[in-house]
N, C-alpha and C positions, 0 to 999 in steps of 0.2 A: 621296138616292136616285135622283135623277134621271138617268136614261141607264145605270143599273145592271142587269147583266144576271141571269137568274134562274140557279139553283143546281138543278143535279141532280146530288146525290150518292148511288153506288151501293157500297154498302159489303159485303162478300163475304169471307168466310173459311172456311178448309178445304182440301182438296186440289183439285185442278185441277177434278175434276167438279163440283165445289161452287162453284167460282169462276168458270171460264172460260163456263159459260153467260150469268151476268148483265155478264162483262164485253162478250159480244157484242151482249147488249140495249142497255147503255149506249152502248155504239159507233153501234148502229143508232139509237139516239135522239136522239144527236149530231148524225146526218146528217141526220135530220129535222127535227129542233128547232133551227136554227141560232143562236136567241137567248138558249139556252142554255150557260152554264158546266156543263161536264159532268166529274165526277171519279169516277175508281175508287179509292178504299180496300181493300187487301188486303195480304197478307203480301209481304215483299220477296225470300221463295223464287221469287214466281211473277213478277219483272221482266222476263223473258222478254215479256211483254204488253205492256211501257211503249213498244216500236217501233209495235207494230202499232195501240194505242190513240191514240199521238201522229197516225198518220197519218188517223184518223176524227176528230181533234180532240178526246181525252179525254186530261185528266189522269192522272197515274198516284200517288198518294201511299203511300208503302209503310210498313207497321210490322213492327218485327222481330221480332216471337212467331213460331213456327215454323208450317207447315200443321196438323201432326197433333204428338200428346206419346203416346209408348209406353211404358207403366210396364215392361213387360217386357224391350224395347229398351234402354232407358236403363239399368235394373238389369244387363242382361247388359255392357254395354259399359262401363258407367262405376262397376261393383260398389256402385251406390246400395243403400240398405235401402227398404221402402216408404215407410217415413217420411219419411224424407229425401227420395225423389220427389214426396212430397205437398207438403212446403215447396218444392220446386223449382216444381210446378207452381202454387202458389200465388202464389210469386212473380212466375212469368210471366204469369198471368191479371191479378196488379195492375200489372204493368206494360205489357199490353197494353190495358187499360181506359184506363191514364193517358195514353199514345198516342194513342188513339182519342179522348178529350177534348181534345188537344192539336189536331189535325188539325180535328175539327169545329169549335172554337173559331175557328181560323185561317180556316175556309171561313164561317161563319155568325157571329162575333163580331165585326164590322165596322158592324155596325146593324141597325136594323128588316129584318126578313126579309120578301119579298115573298110574296103570295098562291100563286103558283106554284112557289114551293121545294119540293123533298120529299128525302127519303131511301129509297132503297131496299135492302133489306136481303136476305139468305138465313136459314136457320134457325141459322147458326153465327155470325150478327152481331147476335144480341138487343141487344147494346148498344146499337146504333143506333135501336133503339125509344126506350128513356128518353133518349138525346142528343136525338133529335127531338122528345119532350116538354120537355126543357130548354128548346131554343130554339124552341119554336113552330113547328114546322114538320112538314108532313103527313110519314107513313113507309107506304110500301106493301111488303109481303113477296113475296119473288119466290123460288121453289125449285125446282129442276131433277128433285124427286123427291118423294114421298109423304112426310107427316112420320115422319121414321126413328125415333122413340119414342113412346111412349105415357106419358100420365099414370098414377102408381101407382093401384092399385085404392082404395085408401082416399084418394085425393086429395078427391074430390068430398064425402065425410063430414068429413074434417077440415076444408076450407075452409067449409063448413055451419059447423061448432062453432065456430071460430076464428074466422070473420069472418060472422056472420049478414046484419048489413047488409047489407054488400057483395054476399053471394050472393041476397038478395033484389032488390036494385040490377040484379044481372046477369041473373038468371030474370026479371023482369019487365020487364025492357028494352021500349022501343017499337019497331018495326020500323025498320030499318037503323041501329039505335046497337048498341056493343058490348054482346054479349051473353052468356050463359052457354055458346051453343055455339062462340064463337070462342075462349073460355079453355080449353074441355076438348079443341079440336080443337087448337090450337098455342100459346097464350097461357103456358098452364100454368107454364112454366118463372121464367116473369116474376114470378111469387110465391114463390121460393124464399128463404131468407135471405138468399144470398150478393149476390143483386141488390137485395135490400132495405137492406144495410147501403150496399153503392155508392152506390145512391140517394141515398139522408141523406147521408151524409158526404162526397160528391164534387159530388153535383148538386146537393143542397140541395132534393133532390124528396120527396114523400111515400114510405117506405119501399115502399109500397103501392100500385100501379097504380091510377088511379079512385078516390082517397080525399084528401081535404085535407090539405095537409102538416102543419098546424097539429092539427086537432081530429081527424083519421084517419077524420071520416065519409065515406061514398060523397058525391061532386059531384054530387047529382041535379041542382044548377041550371048543370051544364056536362058536359052527357053529351057524348061523344065518337061521332062515324060510326064503323060498322063497316070497318075497315080493308081497303083491296084485298089478297086473298092471290093470285097467280098461278102456275101451277103449268105447269111445262116439260114436259109431257106429253103423248100424244094421248087423246082419247075413244075411239077404236077400242080401247085398250089397257088403258085403267082404269076402271074403273065409277066413275061419281059417284054417290054415296050421297046420301040427301036429308037426311042427320044434318048434312052439312057445313054453314058457314054461307055465307049468302046471299051474301056478297061475294067468295067463291072464283070463280075462272075458270081454267079447263083450255083452254091456248091450244093444244096442240100442241108435239114435240119442239123446243128450243132448239139448232140445229145451229150449230157455230163458222163463223167465215168461212173458206172452203178454204185460203186462203193462212196463216190461223194455224197449220196443223198440219204443216206440213214443216220439219224441223230442215234440212234441205238447200237453202240459196238456189238452186242451179242446177235441182234437180228443180221447185221451186216457179216460177221462170220459166218452165221448160218447160210444166209441166202445167196451169197454170191462165191467165186472163189476168183481166182486171179489167172485170166486166160487174155489171149488178144482182143476177144470181142467182149469180154467181161459178162460171159454167160452166166446164166442163173442155175445152180446147184440144185435145187430144189426149191418147192411150192412151201416156204415155210417161216416162221418169226420165232423169235423166243419166247418160253413160257412166260416172262412178263407181261409179253404182248399177245396173250392165248386170246384175250378176249376181241381184241382189234381182229385177228385173223378170222375167228369164229364170224365176226359180225359181214367181214367181206364175203364169207361163204353165202350170204342170203341178198347177193348182188345189190347193195344201195346204191344211192343217186350221191356222187360226190360234190360236195360245194368247197370251194376255196378261192378266197380273194387276194392270196399273197401278200405284197406291200403296201394296198391298197388305204389298209387301215393307219401305217404309219405315216402313209401321204394326207391322212387329214378327210377320209371320206367316210370314215367309220364313225362319224360322231356319237350315234347313240345304239351300242349294241344290244340293249334292251330288246329295243323296236326290231333291228334283226332278226334275233331269236323269236321275238313273237310274230313276225312273218312265218319262219320256218315252223312254230309251233302249228298254227295256224293251218297249212298245208297238211302238216299231217294230221291233225283232225280232222279234215275232209278227204283225206285219201289213204291209200294203203301203201304208200312210200316210206322206205326208209332211206336217212340222208346218214352220211358220213362228212364230218364239216372238220378241216383242217383250219386251225388258228393263225398258223403260221408267226405265231410268238406273238402276237399282237396282244399287249397286256391290258387292256383295258376289256377287250372280248375275253379273254379267259378268265378276268376276276370274273366277269359276268355270268360266265360259263358254271364258275365255282359258287358264284350266290346262288344262282337257279336250283343246282343241284343242292347246295344245303338247306334251301327252304323246303326243298321235296323231300328232305331227310332220307335221300337216296345211300343205301349202302355200298362202299367204294372199295371195301377191304379184299375184294378178289380183282380190283383192276389197279394198274400203275399209275404213277403220279401224273404220267402226260394224257391218259386216259380219261373221260368222263361221259356216264349214259344219261340222257336226259328224257324226258315225257315218254316214260313206259319203255323204254329201253329204246326207242326210235331213231333218237338222234344221238350217235356215237361221236364225239367230239375227241380230237386229237391234237395234241400242242407240238407233236415233233414231227420227222418227215421221216418217207420212206419212198424210194423210188416211183413216180410217175407210173414209169414203162412198166414197173411191178403189180403196181394201184389199178392203174384204170382198165386194163382189159377185165376185171373184176367187179365193175362198177357197170351198172344199166344204163348212166349218163353223168354228165362230167357238166356241171355249172363251175362258170369262172369268169375273172373281168376280161378275158383276151391277149392276157400278155403272152409275148412269142413261145415263151417256153411251155409253158400250158396248153395253148394249142397247138403244138407240134406235139407232144405227149399225148393230146386226145386225136391226134389223125393217125399217130404212128400204132394208136390201142385198135382204132376204128370205133371209136365210142361216138355215140349221138353226144350232142353238146347244147347248151344255153349260154349264152353269152351276154355279160353284162357289162359294155366298156364303160370308163373312165376318163380317160386322158391318152393322147398322143394316138400311137400307132394302133394301139387297141382298139380304136372305133375301125380302124381300115381292116383289122382281122375280125372282128364278129360281122361286119358285112360281107367280107369274103367267104367266111363261115359259110352264111346265108346261102352266098350266091353259089357255093359249091354243093349244096343239099345237104350239110352235115349238121345245120342246124336250124331253128327256128328264125324267125327276126330277132334281132337284138332286144333285150330290155331295155327299159331306160331305168337309171341308177335307183330315180325313186319306188322302182319296183321292185327291189332288192334290199335297197337300204331308205325307208321312207324316211321323208325328213321329221315327219309328227309321228309321234307316239299314240296315237289316236285310236280308236276302235275303226271308225272310218278309212283311214289311211293303211290301216295293218291289212281290213279284208280286202283292200283293193289290190295291194300289192300280193298280196296271197294269192287270187283269184286270176291275175295277170303270171305270175309264177307257176300256178300249176295248170295252167292252160298251156305256157311253153313247154313244159316238162311231157305233159301230154303229146303234143306236137312232135317233140324231141324222139319218143318212143315209140313213134310210128313206123311203119315197115319199110316205107320209100326212103326215110332217111336213117335208118339202120343199114339196109342195103347200100345206100350210098357211102356212107362212113366207110364200110367194110369195103366198099371197090377204092376208096381212095387210098386206105391203110396197105390194101396189096400193092398198089402203084408206087408207094415210096420207101415199103419194107427193102429194097435192095440198095437203095441209098446208103453211103456213108459220109457225110457233108463234113467231118473232121476232117478225116481222111483227103479229102477233096480239096479245102481248104489249104492245107499243107504241101499238097500239089501244087497249088498256084505260089504258094509264097517260093517253093523252091524253084520255081518256074522263072518268079521274077529275081531272084537273088543268082540265076545260073547256076543251081545246085544240082548234081547226079541225083 
């Protein structure tokens, strides 16, 4: 063990919005604590992170599982039945957990672990909790969003009936130890049968956490500390209720390093320079993206749905574009649409442009203009922190990262949530006064591509944009931006991790 470096493993699964904020913390931790080997375990689909992480001395370990799995999408594309999809999902889950086991064994299986070793997980990487228990490594939870789901209404009564001793153990836990607040806040999925069989058969742990693997009796003699749970949002935006566990820390938003957010290397080199705060050197883009730069000078309205398409919600891109076209026909707005690499939408954009015989000789491969140059479609990415201050408003799906960037920019918002925490953020933005009431998904992505559905959706969207551009919402958005401008969520997260590990 002499000379052996401590190890910090960051395990994050899900979409970019779920994974990238933890990657940013891993990079910052590696720069701050050079005595650590820092590793990120995530999907191979996020391989583009690997070069950025290498520059920050973070190793990238991929797993082959997909970031998202959509039953509707898979059934439609592959003709699979619901039962077939369930079997496919079970196989993917089994293979995913096996890969996680193999990677953690590779990292921690070479001898006794040091006291400062740790595994940091997000809510979609709960494998890490049991793997940390198996290798006796400290586990920290980090989430860029509020808990995206609640325990079933009958969870507590069933738990009390089926596990009375463990319920008593958790209810009567001493201060600072794992207690019922931890379980009901985020740990309850750890007590499902799926985890239990995996823990028992593969990890040789007790099927039920906090119980002896032989007797099944709660481990009264060896109570665990309540784990550190860090949230990546601002206290100015999210209330911190008293019923949350005492070890919860709200850090501020976890914004990514600026240089990670450019798909164009030339734009990145022009627009940023290497400094502790990743400040912008100049307000410019490369010559290949001059049309994008010029379009932004008109203060367009941003539209971006991030990974919503890949999750199976954008089944009819043509209907979506017809809604935008109808809004443009009845207003003076201009839109900039980020297609987020969703191929069906990008294909429809190219098809629409071809049908209009639009001359694109002066534009780059990732830029397409439609509808008399008033809808600018961009298939790459540039930092939202650079883009949103140039936009009149931001229309988005309610992802935590997009919401945070719009708040930071002081931009009015129109939010159309689709799943999980997106509904929370949509309602919260309305409550804060930086957006009108949330849209229903049919009012942005109509199920039917008929004239009536398109006209109705366009009317609702136009009304929402009009409300978002009101003076009251603009003033409120600027006020919130001023409140969070001095926060540094990533640095705050590093501080809490160091305190947890007893590092100076």
